[in-house]
C-alpha positions in Angstrom: 128.3 78.4 70.0 125.9 76.4 72.2 126.9 78.5 75.2 126.1 81.7 73.4 122.7 80.4 72.4 122.0 79.3 75.8 123.2 82.8 77.2 120.8 84.5 74.7 118.0 82.3 75.8 118.6 82.8 79.4 118.9 86.6 79.1 115.8 86.8 76.8 113.6 84.9 79.2 114.8 86.8 82.3 113.8 90.1 80.3 110.4 88.8 79.8 110.2 88.0 83.5 110.9 91.6 84.5 108.7 93.1 81.8 105.4 91.0 82.3 103.9 93.5 84.6 104.5 96.6 82.5 101.4 98.7 82.2 99.2 96.6 84.4 100.0 98.4 87.8 101.3 96.9 90.8 102.2 97.9 94.5 105.8 98.4 94.7 106.4 97.3 98.4 105.0 94.6 100.7 105.0 93.7 104.3 106.0 96.0 107.2 107.9 98.4 104.8 104.7 99.2 103.0 102.8 99.8 106.2 105.5 102.2 107.2 105.5 103.9 104.0 101.6 104.3 104.0 101.9 105.7 107.6 104.4 108.2 106.3 102.3 109.2 103.5 99.3 109.9 105.9 101.6 112.1 108.1 103.1 113.8 105.1 99.6 114.7 103.6 98.6 116.0 107.1 101.5 118.1 107.5 101.5 119.6 104.0 97.8 120.4 104.3 97.4 121.6 108.0 94.4 123.8 107.4 92.5 121.8 104.8 93.3 118.0 105.4 90.7 115.3 105.6 91.0 112.4 107.8 92.7 109.8 105.5 93.7 106.2 106.2 95.8 104.0 103.8 95.6 100.3 103.9 97.5 97.7 101.7 94.7 95.2 101.3 96.6 92.2 100.0 93.8 89.7 100.7 90.6 91.8 99.9 89.5 92.2 103.6 87.8 95.5 102.5 85.8 94.2 99.6 82.6 93.6 101.7 82.7 97.4 102.7 82.0 98.3 99.1 79.1 97.8 96.7 78.9 94.6 94.7 81.4 94.2 92.0 84.2 96.3 93.7 87.3 94.1 94.5 90.0 95.6 96.9 92.3 92.7 96.8 95.9 93.7 96.0 95.1 97.4 96.0 95.9 100.2 98.4 92.6 101.2 100.0 92.2 104.9 100.8 89.5 105.7 103.4 88.6 109.4 103.3 86.4 110.8 106.0 84.8 114.3 105.6 86.0 115.7 109.0 85.7 119.2 107.6 82.2 119.1 106.1 83.6 119.9 102.7 81.3 117.5 101.0 78.0 118.5 103.0 75.1 119.9 101.1 76.7 119.4 97.8 74.9 118.2 94.6 75.8 115.0 93.2 78.1 116.3 90.4 79.8 118.8 92.9 80.3 116.0 95.4 82.1 113.8 93.0 84.1 116.8 91.6 85.3 117.8 95.0 86.0 114.0 95.8 88.2 113.7 92.7 90.2 116.9 93.4 90.7 115.7 97.1 91.6 112.3 96.0 94.2 113.5 93.4 95.9 115.6 96.1 95.8 112.5 98.4 97.2 110.2 95.7 100.3 112.4 95.1 101.4 111.2 98.6 101.3 107.6 97.7 102.2 107.8 94.1 105.7 106.3 94.7 104.3 103.4 96.3 102.0 102.4 93.5 102.3 102.3 89.7 98.8 103.4 88.5 96.0 105.1 90.4 93.4 103.6 88.2 94.5 99.9 88.8 96.1 100.1 92.2 93.9 102.4 94.3 90.4 101.9 95.7 89.0 104.8 97.7 85.9 105.3 99.9 84.4 108.7 101.0 82.4 108.9 104.0 80.6 111.7 106.0 81.7 112.7 109.4 79.0 110.4 110.7 80.5 107.5 108.9 77.8 107.4 106.2 79.2 106.3 102.7 78.9 109.0 100.1 81.1 108.0 97.1 83.9 105.6 96.0 86.7 105.4 93.4 87.2 102.2 91.6 89.2 101.3 88.3 89.5 105.0 87.3 85.9 106.1 88.0 84.2 108.0 90.6 80.9 106.8 91.9 78.1 107.9 94.2 77.3 105.5 96.8 74.1 103.5 96.1 72.6 101.1 98.6 
């Protein structure tokens, strides 16, 4: 009888360990495998959008190295950083609302190529949009799109 109770406690505690991160989002891979998968996602995005792709780079920011390149209050630690550059002038001469709407549509397409690597776009992804001249235009953080403010 003691063995059955011990087994039940052990199985129950193990199930809590596996379920503790449910709903909070997480990056599914680490290390060199993640780097390779992000590079594959970049190539796949370009190959599937040969006439309209934006310059995109993906980084697994495990230690928050890119936090300082965002406005105050944005934390990139433990997230996938998506750096988007407007190499096709899609965002030039747009009003603020149109710029954010175009950024949202572009980021949703880009996210579809990394969706297997992260569990939730709102919690696992931080994105930055820059002009061709590398001037920050907008960013995505915690499910919201923001214009860049200095």
